N, C-alpha and C positions, 0 to 999 in steps of 0.2 A: 488449744493448741497452747503449748508454751512461748513464753513470752523472751527472746534470746535478753542475754544479757550483753550489755554498753558497757567493754571494759575498753579503757585508754592504758595501755603498757610503754612503758620507756623507751620500746623500741624505735615507736614515730616519732620522738626527739632529735635520733642520730642523725639525721640529717644537716638541721636548723643548728642542734646544738654544737656540735663537733666544730664547724665551720665559727657561730659565735664565741664560743669560748677560746678559739684558740686567736681569733681576730684579738679579741679584749684583752687576753693573756701578752698576746705581741705586742698590743697597741700600747700598754703597763709598760712591761718590762723593756721594751726598745727605745721607746722616748725617756724615760726615767734614765737607762743606763745614756742615750747620747747627752740628755742635760747632765750627769753626774759626770762624762768625759770632758765637754766642753768646760763644765764650771772649772774641771780640776787643773785644766789648762793657766788658768788665770782670764779668763776670756771676761767683757764687760758684762751685766746684768741683761743690756739687750741683745747681744748676741748671743745669750745665751736660751734665750727666750725665742729669737729669731731661726736657730735649730733646732728647737724644740715644735713650733711651726712646720718649719719646711720638714721633717721625720714624721710629725701626725699626715700630712699632705702624701706624699711620697709615701708612707709605708700604707698608710689606707686605700691608694692605686695600687700598691704592688700586690696588696692582699688581694682586693677583688680581682685583678688580673691572673695572679697564680692560679687560682680559687677557680675562678670561672673554666681556664684553660683544663685544667683539672680533672674536673667533676666532666666538663664537657666530653672531655676523654674516656670517662668511665661510662658517659651516654651514648656516649657513640658504637662503644664496643656494647651496651646491654641491645641497642636498637640492633644490631647487627647479627647478634645472636637468637632474639626476637623473627628477627627479618628469617633468618635461617629454617625455625623454626614453622614459621607458617609455609614455608617451602615444603618440607618434610610431611608437616600433617594436609598435606594438595595431596603430595603425589606418591606418601606411603601410608596412611589412614594406619591399617592393621598395622604395620612394623612400631608407631607409636604408640598404638592401645598396649601392644606388648611391651614396650618400653614402659612406659608408666605403670604398671601391671608389678612390673619386675621391681622399680622399688619400691613399691608398697610393698612389695615382700620381702626385701629388703630390711623394712622397716620393721617386718613383725606378723603383717597381717599374712592368714594361708590364702594359698591360691586363688580359691575359691570367691571370699570376700575382697580380696586384690580387683580381680576381676571385674566384679560388679561397682566397686568404689571407681575403677578406672573407664570401667564403660560410662558410669553417670557423670563422670567428672568432665568428662571428652566430648557429652552431648549438653551439659552446661557449659561449659565455656574451653576446650580443648587449646588454645592457644595460653590461656591462662595458669592452668594448671600445671601443662608443662614448661612456664617461666615458672612459676613459682617451686614445682616441686622436683624437677630436672635443672635448670637454668639458678636457682636461689634468688630471681627476681618478684620482689613484691612490690606491693603500691607504696608500701611505708617505707623502701631504701629504695625506690628509684631514684634515681641520679638528678639532682634539679641545679643544674648550672646556676642558672643569673640568680637561682634565692640563695645558695652556698657565698656565690659573687657579694650578694647584698648584705647578706651577713655578716662575712669577714670584715666588709669595709666599714659598714657604717658601726659595729662590735672596736675594730681596731680607733677606728674614730673616738669613740667614746671610751676605753681605755687608754686613751695617749693624751685625751682632756685633761684628765684627771692629775696626772705629774706635772704636767707644759703649766694649767690652773696654780696650781703647789708654786712651781718657779717665776711666776708670776706676781704672785702675790708678799711672798717672803722676801728681806731683806738678803744681799749677797751674803752677807756674814752668815746667813745661818739658813741658806739656801740646799747646802747637800746632805744636811740633816735634816730637813725640814722632807726632801723630795725623797729620799729613801727610806725615813719612817714611814712614810705616808703611803708609800710606792710599796713595801712591805705588806704592809696593813690591807693597802687593796688587794692584792695578790694572793693574800689568806683568805681572803672573803670570796675573790673570786674560785679561787679552787675548791674551796668549800660550800659554795651554791653548787658548782657544777660536778661536783661528788654528790651533792643529795640528790640533784635534778637527776641522775644517771644512777642511784641507788645504790651507791658506793659507801666508804665511809669517810665522815666529813675532813675529822682531823687527818686524816693520812693523805688525802686531797689537798688540805692547806700546807701544809706540811712543805710537802713533795714540790708546789706551785711555789712557795717562799724559799725553800733551799737553790732553785735551780736561777730563783730571780736574783736571789743574792752573791750568787755565785758572778751572774751577768755584772751588775754593779760593780761588785770589787775590781773584777777585770778591764772595764773599759773606765773606770776611774784610777787605776793601775797608768792606764796607757795615757790618761789627759797629765797624770802627773810626770808623766816621762818625758813629754811633751812640753811642757813647763819647765823640766830643768834642763829638756837640750836646747831649749830657746836662748835659757839664762846664762846658759855657758857658755 
């Protein structure tokens, strides 16, 4: 009897990878931009660090709450669709057989083979077959709200800690230069790792993240400078 290959595909990482990358990217970008904006307004070193810490805590909680709510909505929709399928399987078993058969015919199987496949899958796991082939819901891609919320909050905190640690260590004179430089390096590393984990181009992923990071830092620094000029005048 042949032994089935146990392959691991990148699609299995989609749920947590998306949330983790989004959280870490937002943590680095929002905290470094906040620190640069406050520093550009001529605030004291302690004020810059306090603003960064507040941004870390608030951002992590915001990411967790937002991710949980959005992914939970997806999970609710999936469960409602599955409940509808359960009802249809109980009330119209023959029609569900025909529906599944039509899906396989549309994918290229001849009708007789499609009927055999549909019959066997319906006997084995009717709901699973319809969830996967009719609704596009699979175990690897199921919405997991708590996992997504924890991944987003944790990765945000880790990402935000990077520019915050730099801001706390370096002197005021070199704060803006060091924070912006190290943050862009962190973003490039994150973009490259995320692209590699997802099977995409590493350089393209790194450059893409660096571009938007640099733009955000420039804009927030400009806001800080404008506030400084306004208060000085």
